[in-house]
KOLVOTOR-493540 format. One record per residue: x, y, z of N, C-alpha, C in turn; residue in one letter. Coordinates in pm, whole numbers, padded with zeros to 5 digits, always signed. Layout:
XYZXYZXYZA/...
This chain:
-00358+06630+03762-00242+06601+03868-00105+06568+03807X/-00055+06736+03865+00091+06738+03862+00234+06679+03939X/+00278+06529+03975+00368+06532+04061+00543+06524+03982X/+00551+06594+04106+00745+06522+04025+00803+06374+04071X/+00810+06330+03962+00909+06183+03960+00995+06172+03973X/+01077+06083+04046+01214+06073+04067+01262+06025+03872X/+01393+06079+03864+01469+05981+03734+01516+05858+03775X/+01415+05739+03608+01488+05695+03630+01613+05660+03589X/+01674+05553+03625+01814+05492+03586+01854+05521+03403X/+01959+05479+03336+01962+05459+03224+01932+05387+03212X/+01953+05272+03249+01931+05101+03230+01761+05101+03197X/+01684+05154+03314+01550+05154+03322+01533+05213+03153X/+01521+05364+03140+01487+05408+03012+01530+05321+02903X/+01626+05245+02927+01642+05210+02792+01546+05054+02764X/+01543+04994+02892+01428+04941+02914+01252+04988+02865X/+01260+05084+02905+01112+05159+02900+01123+05197+02730X/+01230+05224+02652+01209+05247+02545+01219+05140+02418X/+01255+04977+02460+01204+04923+02413+01101+04897+02355X/+01012+04865+02525+00879+04886+02503+00783+04995+02423X/+00849+05075+02471+00796+05203+02392+00844+05162+02252X/+00920+05102+02168+00921+05084+02068+00819+05035+01966X/+00777+04873+02049+00702+04787+02009+00576+04827+02039X/+00531+04930+02131+00362+05000+02065+00359+05083+01998X/+00500+05146+01957+00488+05232+01841+00491+05179+01721X/+00510+05070+01714+00467+04983+01603+00396+04952+01584X/+00290+04884+01711+00203+04879+01680+00066+04992+01634X/+00101+05103+01685+00016+05201+01613+00036+05227+01495X/+00148+05197+01497+00172+05232+01307+00088+05157+01218X/+00103+05024+01247+00010+04907+01221-00136+04949+01247X/-00164+05016+01281-00283+04972+01307-00344+05149+01262X/-00276+05243+01242-00347+05353+01158-00324+05459+01207X/-00220+05475+01309-00214+05592+01393-00247+05615+01535X/-00403+05511+01566-00452+05514+01678-00467+05368+01698X/-00464+05362+01845-00416+05264+01940-00541+05245+02042X/-00633+05155+02051-00721+05172+02137-00667+05180+02326X/-00711+05241+02406-00581+05289+02493-00641+05129+02564X/-00693+05038+02532-00687+04879+02636-00584+04844+02611X/-00573+04825+02451-00472+04748+02410-00319+04820+02477X/-00320+04971+02434-00189+04987+02473-00176+04966+02612X/-00261+04961+02737-00214+04913+02833-00184+04797+02866X/-00230+04691+02768-00238+04568+02815-00069+04549+02748X/-00070+04642+02672+00088+04630+02626+00171+04662+02748X/+00154+04797+02816+00260+04849+02896+00230+04760+03011X/+00118+04665+03078+00108+04629+03149+00177+04441+03111X/+00158+04383+03002+00192+04242+02994+00270+04212+02882X/+00296+04338+02841+00384+04245+02679+00467+04167+02741X/+00550+04049+02665+00617+03924+02694+00749+03990+02719X/+00784+03988+02875+00960+04051+02849+00931+04160+02873X/+00872+04251+02868+00888+04436+02865+00770+04478+02930X/+00676+04425+02953+00521+04517+03018+00534+04472+03182X/+00475+04624+03233+00501+04655+03427+00559+04477+03448X/+00405+04372+03456+00458+04314+03494+00479+04170+03498X/+00585+04196+03398+00619+04099+03310+00762+04086+03308X/+00823+04176+03362+00985+04208+03351+01048+04202+03461X/+01135+04245+03490+01168+04186+03634+01232+04282+03734X/+01165+04365+03735+01156+04525+03834+01090+04454+03975X/+01098+04508+04051+01077+04496+04185+00949+04638+04220X/+00832+04537+04249+00724+04596+04247+00638+04654+04335X/+00714+04560+04457+00588+04570+04591+00723+04591+04641X/+00620+04661+04824+00663+04711+04879+00787+04810+04910X/+00831+04863+04996+00969+05014+05018+01045+05088+04934X/+01035+04928+04811+01197+04933+04758+01094+04910+04579X/+01013+04948+04568+00909+04911+04464+00817+05029+04492X/+00710+05031+04414+00585+05179+04319+00556+05164+04421X/+00433+05148+04478+00337+05054+04590+00340+04992+04648X/+00223+04988+04756+00208+04873+04876+00135+04844+04864X/+00094+04680+04918-00039+04646+04915-00063+04597+05054X/-00221+04561+05101-00235+04554+05205-00179+04416+05254X/-00120+04338+05226-00001+04202+05260+00116+04251+05293X/+00168+04350+05191+00291+04370+05231+00321+04438+05360X/+00227+04556+05454+00223+04642+05581+00242+04516+05694X/+00179+04408+05643+00199+04349+05797+00207+04219+05748X/+00141+04168+05859+00045+04014+05914-00104+04031+05911X/-00134+04184+05946-00268+04162+06030-00411+04137+05911X/-00397+04196+05782-00500+04181+05661-00507+03989+05652X/-00420+03894+05609-00393+03822+05611-00449+03748+05682X/-00425+03782+05809-00519+03647+05869-00620+03668+05943X/-00685+03811+05928-00831+03812+05929-00845+03804+05817X/-00835+03766+05690-00864+03677+05592-00848+03567+05617X/-00811+03490+05695-00771+03359+05702-00909+03333+05796X/-00934+03432+05843-01061+03377+05978-01158+03376+05860X/-01177+03475+05831-01341+03509+05716-01331+03382+05589X/-01167+03271+05530-01203+03214+05485-01234+03024+05587X/-01253+03014+05685-01229+02920+05752-01398+02805+05680X/-01467+02908+05721-01633+02802+05633-01599+02767+05543X/-01467+02805+05442-01451+02733+05321-01352+02607+05326X/-01276+02596+05437-01197+02519+05383-01217+02397+05555X/-01291+02450+05639-01322+02319+05705-01304+02186+05715X/-01396+02192+05584-01405+02044+05523-01324+02009+05453X/-01164+02105+05407-01108+02042+05278-01088+02175+05186X/-01077+02124+05111-01068+02243+04953-00960+02285+04949X/-00937+02408+04828-00818+02455+04749-00804+02600+04795X/-00743+02686+04768-00761+02761+04780-00683+02872+04629X/-00744+02938+04580-00675+02981+04390-00672+03178+04481X/-00531+03192+04453-00484+03323+04431-00429+03347+04293X/-00493+03432+04263-00525+03530+04108-00397+03648+04214X/-00258+03687+04104-00188+03781+04077-00164+03806+04208X/-00051+03685+04258-00014+03672+04399+00121+03772+04447X/+00137+03851+04343+00256+03996+04368+00377+03954+04425X/+00382+03911+04549+00556+03916+04628+00525+03738+04680X/+00412+03769+04737+00345+03581+04760+00347+03668+04929X/+00334+03768+05004+00335+03774+05118+00213+03699+05148X/+00113+03699+05048-00064+03703+05142-00035+03516+05133X/+00014+03458+05035+00001+03370+05036+00104+03319+05128X/+00229+03335+05135+00270+03306+05279+00230+03327+05453X/+00168+03397+05465+00121+03509+05536-00031+03370+05553X/-00089+03361+05471-00235+03329+05460-00182+03147+05509X/-00062+03073+05527-00106+02964+05536-00058+02931+05643X/+00043+03052+05693+00088+02990+05786-00064+02988+05932X/-00121+03057+05866-00242+03150+05977-00354+02968+05960X/-00348+02976+05895-00474+02853+05845-00417+02680+05975X/-00281+02749+05913-00203+02589+05990-00243+02651+06094X/-00200+02764+06134-00236+02839+06269-00392+02771+06358X/-00502+02778+06309-00647+02739+06278-00695+02585+06246X/-00587+02528+06196-00625+02429+06215-00659+02365+06103X/-00695+02480+05927-00788+02497+05863-00683+02510+05697X/-00606+02396+05762-00481+02438+05582-00581+02362+05419X/-00573+02468+05369-00587+02387+05201-00538+02265+05130X/-00607+02194+05140-00581+02039+05012-00463+02135+04914X/-00495+02208+04845-00367+02326+04816-00351+02499+04787X/-00224+02541+04821-00314+02623+04782-00203+02728+04585X/-00283+02743+04575-00234+02741+04443-00275+02935+04400X/-00121+02943+04319-00105+03102+04227-00086+03094+04095X/-00210+03144+04063-00248+03128+03895-00098+03297+03894X/+00016+03252+03863+00134+03364+03808+00157+03315+03631X/+00207+03384+03561+00238+03402+03463+00393+03477+03466X/+00431+03518+03516+00565+03590+03580+00654+03572+03573X/+00715+03484+03498+00835+03392+03553+00915+03452+03639X/+00945+03612+03584+00996+03669+03780+00903+03664+03917X/+00796+03667+03878+00715+03718+03994+00694+03512+04064X/+00699+03425+03999+00705+03286+04006+00829+03316+04108X/+00975+03277+04082+01024+03316+04143+01094+03398+04308X/+01040+03519+04258+00981+03554+04372+00925+03557+04499X/+00795+03469+04466+00746+03412+04535+00753+03299+04567X/+00837+03246+04485+00911+03056+04561+00972+03099+04690X/+01028+03175+04672+01175+03279+04753+01146+03317+04843X/+00973+03335+04887+00896+03418+05015+00854+03280+05103X/+00816+03198+04958+00724+03052+05050+00825+02963+05152X/+00933+03000+05059+01081+02884+05073+01104+02969+05264X/+01119+03081+05241+01192+03153+05366+01070+03154+05471X/+00941+03164+05443+00846+03208+05570+00790+03064+05566X/+00745+02969+05464+00661+02811+05614+00678+02713+05448X/+00836+02729+05485+00928+02574+05368+00844+02414+05395X/+00774+02429+05548+00716+02296+05540+00576+02263+05515X/+00532+02416+05480+00438+02356+05384+00418+02394+05215X/+00538+02393+05185+00578+02408+05052+00455+02306+04945X/+00462+02144+05010+00450+02047+04976+00348+02102+04940X/+00265+02138+05007+00051+02214+04962+00066+02324+04836X/+00127+02389+04764+00182+02475+04686+00205+02423+04583X/+00154+02499+04456+00153+02463+04327+00078+02620+04208X/+00173+02616+04139+00167+02785+04071+00088+02699+03912X/+00069+02798+03830-00085+02744+03720-00027+02852+03644X/-00041+02824+03487-00054+02928+03413-00125+02973+03346X/-00282+02927+03396-00379+02994+03365-00529+02919+03458X/-00639+02946+03452-00771+02874+03562-00755+02690+03520X/-00740+02691+03673-00819+02546+03648-00903+02529+03593X/-00823+02344+03470-00947+02320+03401-01034+02205+03451X/-01035+02154+03586-01097+02032+03619-01158+02124+03768X/-01348+02109+03809-01393+02091+03859-01299+02145+04005X/-01325+02234+04117-01264+02242+04238-01356+02296+04301X/-01347+02284+04474-01380+02348+04589-01275+02408+04623X/-01329+02552+04710-01316+02580+04833-01323+02772+04784X/-01199+02843+04821-01225+03004+04760-01058+03067+04691X/-01133+03115+04620-01067+03233+04483-01026+03310+04536X/-00907+03404+04585-00840+03518+04666-00839+03590+04545X/-00854+03743+04523-00789+03812+04448-00754+03962+04440X/-00615+03991+04536-00618+04118+04598-00569+04193+04560X/-00626+04295+04485-00561+04422+04445-00497+04379+04256X/-00608+04336+04194-00640+04268+04057-00723+04305+03963X/-00824+04345+03988-00946+04390+03891-00910+04493+03840X/-00793+04585+03922-00764+04711+03878-00686+04688+03780X/-00648+04659+03769-00533+04634+03656-00580+04501+03528X/-00691+04514+03485-00738+04491+03382-00734+04562+03290X/-00728+04579+03167-00703+04678+03077-00873+04724+03018X/-00871+04877+03028-01006+04933+03036-01020+05013+02932X/-01132+05016+02874-01179+05108+02737-01170+05242+02838X/-01101+05329+02747-01096+05488+02767-01198+05574+02715X/-01325+05642+02732-01349+05749+02646-01437+05904+02679X/-01413+05975+02578-01455+06065+02583-01631+06103+02590X/-01671+06180+02666-01833+06261+02618-01789+06367+02549X/-01808+06460+02459-01801+06575+02429-01926+06636+02372X/-01994+06762+02346-02060+06779+02304-02133+06737+02166X/-02025+06725+02075-02047+06608+01961-02045+06507+02001X/-02065+06433+02046-02042+06305+02093-02015+06186+02172X/-02016+06068+02156-01914+06004+02284-01782+05915+02138X/-01655+05947+02236-01527+05935+02171-01461+05818+02202X/-01369+05710+02158-01270+05645+02191-01158+05699+02189X/-01102+05667+02355-00992+05782+02343-00862+05725+02299X/-00797+05675+02223-00652+05617+02150-00545+05676+02224X/-00402+05610+02196-00309+05676+02195-00233+05710+02052X/-00182+05751+01967-00088+05820+01914+00058+05849+01917X/+00106+05885+01806+00227+05895+01881+00243+06080+01804X/+00345+06150+01890+00331+06303+01779+00500+06326+01703X/+00519+06476+01683+00603+06444+01596+00785+06415+01685X/+00735+06405+01754+00873+06396+01880+00887+06230+01936X/+00804+06155+01868+00766+05985+01919+00757+05947+02016X/+00684+06082+02106+00642+06067+02256+00486+06041+02195X/+00356+05951+02289+00276+05919+02303+00167+06023+02343X/+00060+06053+02289-00023+06180+02298-00149+06052+02311X/-00214+06121+02351-00371+06090+02355-00459+06120+02238X/-00534+06058+02130-00617+06074+02048-00790+06055+02026X/-00823+06130+01959-00997+06063+02020-01030+05994+01827X/-01147+05871+01829-01155+05821+01731-01326+05785+01813X/-01380+05834+01641-01560+05806+01689-01576+05640+01783X/-01718+05678+01860-01673+05521+01930-01702+05391+01873X/-01681+05328+01855-01732+05195+01782-01885+05136+01903X/-01950+05069+01757-02055+04976+01883-02002+04933+01995X/-01932+04908+01967-01855+04790+02144-01894+04914+02220X/-01775+04989+02240-01801+05103+02314-01916+05150+02343X/-01966+05208+02224-02067+05262+02269-02194+05174+02339X/-02236+05013+02328-02269+04920+02382-02219+04962+02590X/-02104+04942+02599-02060+04937+02714-02061+05077+02819X/-02077+05209+02725-02081+05313+02797-02216+05338+02797X/-02352+05314+02759-02447+05292+02751-02526+05195+02858X/-02434+05086+02860-02496+05038+02989-02466+05054+03088X/-02311+05064+03116-02260+05152+03265-02355+05300+03298X/-02322+05381+03230-02395+05476+03263-02559+05516+03255X/-02588+05415+03196-02794+05486+03174-02788+05555+03168X/-02937+05600+03243-03007+05745+03201-02923+05873+03247X/-02812+05848+03260-02696+05968+03294-02619+05952+03249X/-02604+05884+03101-02536+05950+03049-02542+06093+02983X/-02647+06112+02987-02726+06270+02907-02614+06381+03033X/-02639+06335+03160-02572+06478+03255-02443+06466+03257X/-02371+06428+03306-02267+06477+03309-02127+06610+03204X/-02121+06652+03246-02061+06815+03228-02002+06735+03137X/-01917+06835+02998-01890+06821+02833-01768+06905+02859X/-01663+06886+02833-01551+06730+02817-01594+06606+02951X/-01641+06527+02964-01595+06397+03047-01512+06274+02984X/-01434+06220+03112-01337+06158+03056-01346+06017+03170X/-01366+05897+03117-01375+05792+03194-01362+05634+03154X/-01363+05574+03220-01371+05435+03167-01420+05387+03148X/-01420+05234+03106-01506+05152+03099-01444+05021+03052X/-01471+04879+03210-01377+04775+03169-01452+04608+03108X/-01437+04660+02947-01506+04567+02828-01493+04410+02925X/-01350+04435+02977-01339+04230+03012-01348+04166+03116X/-01411+04308+03188-01492+04229+03349-01584+04069+03345X/-01642+04094+03197-01768+03954+03255-01682+03841+03218X/-01642+03874+03054-01531+03739+02995-01423+03702+03163X/-01331+03791+03146-01241+03758+03262-01295+03658+03352X/-01429+03777+03487-01443+03664+03600-01533+03558+03569X/-01619+03528+03434-01626+03423+03391-01530+03317+03417X/-01417+03320+03318-01347+03278+03292-01286+03236+03393X/-01212+03327+03514-01114+03248+03605-01199+03197+03744X/-01348+03176+03764-01448+03145+03814-01545+03009+03725X/-01470+02974+03638-01570+02877+03536-01561+02741+03625X/-01463+02734+03632-01496+02529+03728-01494+02598+03869X/-01458+02659+03989-01527+02726+04119-01631+02642+04107X/-01655+02476+04155-01789+02446+04130-01876+02458+04280X/-01821+02498+04388-01912+02491+04512-01785+02571+04605X/-01837+02739+04679-01725+02763+04694-01728+02962+04673X/-01640+03013+04711-01676+03148+04719-01505+03175+04686X/-01555+03327+04619-01419+03389+04525-01416+03542+04634X/-01280+03544+04645-01290+03709+04720-01197+03838+04633X/-01286+03944+04622-01232+04057+04561-01245+04173+04636X/-01077+04230+04660-01040+04313+04746-00976+04452+04617X/-01054+04567+04632-00948+04657+04529-01035+04790+04549X/-01001+04856+04495-01020+04981+04510-01120+05034+04460X/-01220+05110+04486-01318+05130+04364-01408+05219+04436X/-01569+05213+04336-01638+05253+04413-01810+05227+04353X/-01940+05254+04397-02039+05211+04362-02023+05285+04216X/-02152+05224+04109-02168+05356+03999-02203+05443+03967X/-02283+05484+04091-02349+05630+04121-02214+05685+04131X/-02128+05685+04221-02022+05749+04236-01919+05718+04134X/-01909+05662+04063-01783+05599+03956-01790+05698+03871X/-01956+05714+03806-01956+05810+03687-02016+05968+03723X/-01934+05986+03832-02012+06097+03898-01980+06257+03831X/-02067+06316+03818-02018+06421+03756-01869+06501+03770X/-01887+06492+03924-01777+06551+03951-01610+06486+03940X/-01627+06370+03942-01543+06288+03852-01516+06310+03726X/-01470+06446+03663-01478+06451+03515-01372+06412+03464X/-01293+06351+03575-01141+06273+03526-01142+06197+03472X/-01171+06073+03543-01183+05961+03529-01101+05848+03713X/-01090+05764+03660-01016+05687+03751-00849+05660+03730X/-00830+05669+03608-00735+05625+03620-00612+05636+03672X/-00495+05595+03738-00421+05639+03875-00233+05543+03775X/-00144+05601+03858-00042+05549+03763+00033+05557+03912X/+00101+05447+03947+00148+05453+04004+00391+05382+04001X/+00455+05480+04047+00610+05495+04030+00680+05515+04176X/+00750+05473+04191+00835+05492+04344+00704+05559+04456X/+00649+05512+04449+00545+05577+04573+00475+05681+04536X/+00498+05702+04414+00388+05836+04386+00313+05773+04285X/+00211+05888+04355+00092+05843+04256+00003+05961+04096X/+00022+05939+04016-00045+06017+03936-00150+05969+03814X/-00120+06066+03722-00255+06028+03683-00229+06052+03451X/-00075+06008+03484-00052+06023+03303+00007+05904+03280X/-00063+05815+03218-00033+05647+03177+00065+05658+03098X/+00061+05763+02985+00137+05790+02868+00303+05809+02902X/+00327+05828+02984+00489+05805+03035+00514+05689+03089X/+00634+05670+03104+00770+05576+03164+00684+05441+03099X/+00624+05390+02966+00569+05271+02951+00674+05155+03010X/+00610+05038+03073+00716+04952+03134+00756+04932+03328X/+00768+05108+03310+00817+05114+03456+00717+05154+03582X/+00582+05207+03512+00521+05196+03636+00385+05181+03566X/+00322+05118+03718+00185+05067+03707+00084+05169+03679X/-00058+05058+03569-00105+05155+03489-00244+05080+03608X/-00354+05165+03647-00443+05099+03711-00578+05162+03687X/-00713+05154+03691-00829+05245+03713-00923+05127+03818X/-00962+05219+03881-01057+05213+04009-01158+05078+03920X/-01275+05004+04009-01305+04911+04032-01476+04951+04004X/-01584+04941+03885-01713+04970+03973-01795+04845+03985X/-01763+04904+04128-01807+04713+04234-01948+04674+04165X/-02081+04795+04162-02179+04739+04076-02169+04626+03910X/-02052+04701+03852-02051+04618+03708-01952+04499+03744X/-01946+04478+03837-01855+04387+03888-01971+04277+03987X/-02053+04305+04016-02159+04227+04073-02196+04194+03966X/-02269+04254+03794-02362+04178+03761-02270+04125+03649X/-02161+04148+03637-02097+04025+03588-02053+03881+03717X/-02084+03886+03841-02073+03800+03869-02186+03724+03918X/-02334+03780+03885-02449+03721+03838-02467+03681+03715X/-02402+03721+03586-02408+03647+03490-02370+03540+03440X/-02252+03510+03599-02173+03386+03560-02236+03320+03681X/-02327+03261+03728-02377+03238+03806-02380+03233+03949X/-02279+03326+04021-02227+03360+04061-02332+03431+04203X/-02378+03454+04329-02457+03521+04379-02335+03631+04461X/-02373+03780+04510-02281+03814+04546-02351+03801+04759X/-02218+03794+04828-02272+03751+04891-02242+03856+05022X/-02098+03876+05005-02086+04013+05057-02015+04133+05025X/-02027+04231+05045-02000+04383+05005-01932+04500+05103X/-01838+04518+05138-01826+04596+05268-01689+04664+05230X/-01670+04810+05274-01528+04864+05330-01427+04731+05432X/-01295+04770+05352-01206+04691+05458-01223+04680+05571X/-01204+04818+05627-01268+04832+05750-01351+04772+05838X/-01467+04723+05735-01549+04639+05796-01515+04531+05798X/-01506+04497+05686-01478+04395+05663-01404+04281+05791X/-01294+04393+05732-01127+04370+05885-01219+04334+06052X/-01207+04420+06073-01378+04450+06217-01435+04320+06231X/-01494+04241+06101-01607+04146+06130-01523+04014+06107X/-01389+04037+06101-01322+03903+06117-01194+03928+06188X/-01225+03941+06338-01093+03925+06417-01040+04063+06439X/-01054+04162+06381-00906+04241+06411-00892+04286+06543X/-00957+04284+06603-00934+04291+06797-00870+04170+06838X/-00888+04075+06783-00830+03957+06882-00680+03988+06760X/-00648+03999+06627-00565+04004+06609-00463+04088+06622X/-00515+04192+06634-00400+04304+06680-00403+04275+06856X/-00514+04233+06936-00441+04186+07036-00314+04078+07065X/-00346+03974+06977-00245+03920+06997-00125+03990+06930X/-00130+04019+06812-00005+04059+06748+00068+04138+06878X/+00001+04240+06927+00050+04360+07052+00110+04213+07127X/+00043+04136+07205+00135+04071+07302+00216+04044+07288X/+00245+03966+07113+00331+03889+07087+00458+04014+07080X/+00440+04090+07057+00558+04158+06954+00673+04206+07077X/+00794+04208+06987+00935+04184+07059+00930+04345+07138X/+00926+04420+07079+00922+04553+07181+00826+04687+07146X/+00859+04795+07213+00789+04912+07166+00790+04920+07045X/+00868+04930+06942+00937+04976+06805+00846+04893+06739X/+00784+04748+06787+00698+04703+06735+00583+04725+06752X/+00498+04690+06801+00366+04794+06851+00358+04921+06787X/+00420+04976+06840+00383+05111+06732+00409+05102+06636X/+00505+05016+06526+00460+04960+06420+00328+04834+06359X/+00298+04792+06484+00177+04702+06427+00048+04822+06415X/+00038+04920+06548-00021+05044+06521-00069+05086+06369X/+00096+05138+06359+00063+05218+06244-00003+05164+06085X/+00030+04973+06143-00024+04927+06076-00175+04899+06013X/-00241+04888+06171-00347+04890+06166-00432+05043+06128X/-00384+05132+06154-00396+05250+06106-00415+05281+05969X/-00290+05247+05884-00323+05229+05748-00407+05144+05668X/-00444+05027+05773-00538+04958+05702-00698+04994+05710X/-00738+05095+05785-00864+05093+05877-00848+05250+05833X/-00803+05351+05832-00874+05463+05846-00915+05519+05693X/-00978+05638+05723-01115+05624+05590-00991+05715+05508X/-00894+05798+05530-00777+05863+05441-00713+05761+05454X/-00696+05657+05447-00583+05538+05414-00649+05468+05294X/-00683+05322+05323-00732+05196+05268-00875+05182+05317X/-00896+05225+05439-01030+05122+05476-01127+05191+05476X/-01128+05309+05368-01309+05350+05266-01256+05310+05131X/-01109+05322+05109-01138+05328+04956-01121+05208+04874X/-01067+05100+04999-01080+04967+04956-01210+04865+05004X/-01251+04830+04881-01402+04740+04963-01342+04595+04927X/-01425+04514+04982-01445+04376+05003-01565+04323+04904X/-01548+04230+04827-01676+04188+04730-01622+04004+04702X/-01778+03960+04807-01779+03865+04803-01842+03714+04744X/-01813+03703+04592-01912+03616+04564-01914+03493+04567X/-02061+03389+04549-01978+03234+04610-02095+03206+04528X/-02081+03041+04488-02127+02938+04438-02162+02831+04510X/
C-alpha cells in the first residue's frame, strides 16, 4: 500500500530520531534482530518518546485519525443507553485508553440526562500529556461532574462493579508478526541496514510463537499461500485477565475494528492486518516515522472471546457497530439531535456523523462491539 505522506517538521524529525536511536540500541543488544512486538511497544509506549507517551496531537482533525467519540455525540449517547442496566443501582465506569476525553465527557453528560450517573468515572491513563488533555476536556464540557472523575495508573486493585469501556484499545496491543514460507514458520523481526534504516528480518520461530500461531490458525495452518504474513497477539490473554481481574460484577465493552478468526487469517489476507496512521493517511509500513505515527493491528474477535472465557467472562453480545447503535437508540438520538440542531449546517453535520458511524464502507461493519459479562 503506497501512500504519499506529509513531510514531518524538523522538530518532529528530531523527536523521531531520538526514539529511533533508542530502538537501534536495543536492536544491537538483541544481536541485530528485535522481535516486532518489542519494536511496536517501544514505538508506541517508550517513556517520553513513544507515540502515545509524547505530547503530539493524535485524535481528531488536527491529529492522525478520528475515533467515533471525536465525530460527535451520537456514539456516546447510544453507548450510555446500553450501559443503563449496569448503572441503575450504582456502580462505576472504568474507561481504558480514554484518548482525548471526548467519550468520558459525553457519556457523563448523557448519563446525567438519563438519571444514571456512575458513582465514579475512572480513566486508566498513564500518559501525563493525555491526562492533561482529558482534564481540560472534562473541565470544559462537564465541570459540575468533575468530582466523580479520577485517574488511575493501573487497573483497580480492589473489587468493583459496573462497566469497563475500551474504544479502539485492543488494536494498539503489541503483536508478534510472523511469516509462513515453504521452509516453515518464521518470526518477523526488525533490524538495521547500512544506512541505519529499520528493515524487516526473519528468524526461526521460537516455541511460544509456534504455539500461538498453531492455536490461531488450527487446521488452516497448512493452507495459506506462501509467503504469508500475519500477526498474533500473544498479550491478549494476560492483558484481558489483568484489566478485568477485579471486576466482580458487571460488563466489559470493547469496540474496535477486526474480524472473526476465519476472515482474519483468510488466504486472501496474505499481507496481514498491520496498519499505520499519520495525519489521516493510512499505510502499512510500521518501520518508518517511529514515534510520529500510530501502529495498529486488527482484532481477532474469536481469540478475544476465548481470552474472555479463560478469565471467567462470558460473551453477552457481539455485533457490528451499526447493529449496536441501532439496538441502542440510534433513531431517538438522531431525532433529538436533529430537533436541537441550531441550523441547517448542524443538521447536515449530524447526518454525516451518522453515515460515518454506520455505513459499511466507513465504520459500520469494520468496527465491532463485543460485550463480556461477569
